[in-house]
C-alpha positions, 0 to 999 in steps of 0.5 A: 510555516512549521507552525502551520504544518503542526496545526494541520498534522494535529487536525489530521490526527483528530479527523483520523482518530474520529474516523477510526472510532466510527469504524470500530463502532461499525465492527471494523478491526475485530478478529472475525472481520480479519478472518473473513478478509483473509479467508481463502475466497476473499481478497486476502488470498488474491492471486493474479491471473491472466497475462500482463499486456505490457505498458501502453506507451510502448516502453518496456520494463528493464530486464534487470531484476526489480525489488522493493526498496523503502516503499519504491519499486526499483531496478537493480542495475549494478550491485557494485558501487566502485 
């Protein structure tokens, strides 16, 4: 099983390296494209607008503060671990 996973990882790396090379050939990852992407009127300067209607299922989010932890949005219920 581990050998199969290693083979799949190598195959994935080869494919993504090839895709990245093609993207560079199209002009991706240049300072000018980054500047355009992060410009004032582009999606890099996105600001949310409107009102959050809330969840469709009828459940609401907890009133505890939300925070990011290792890539996950979590709620802080109690900061003491006693």
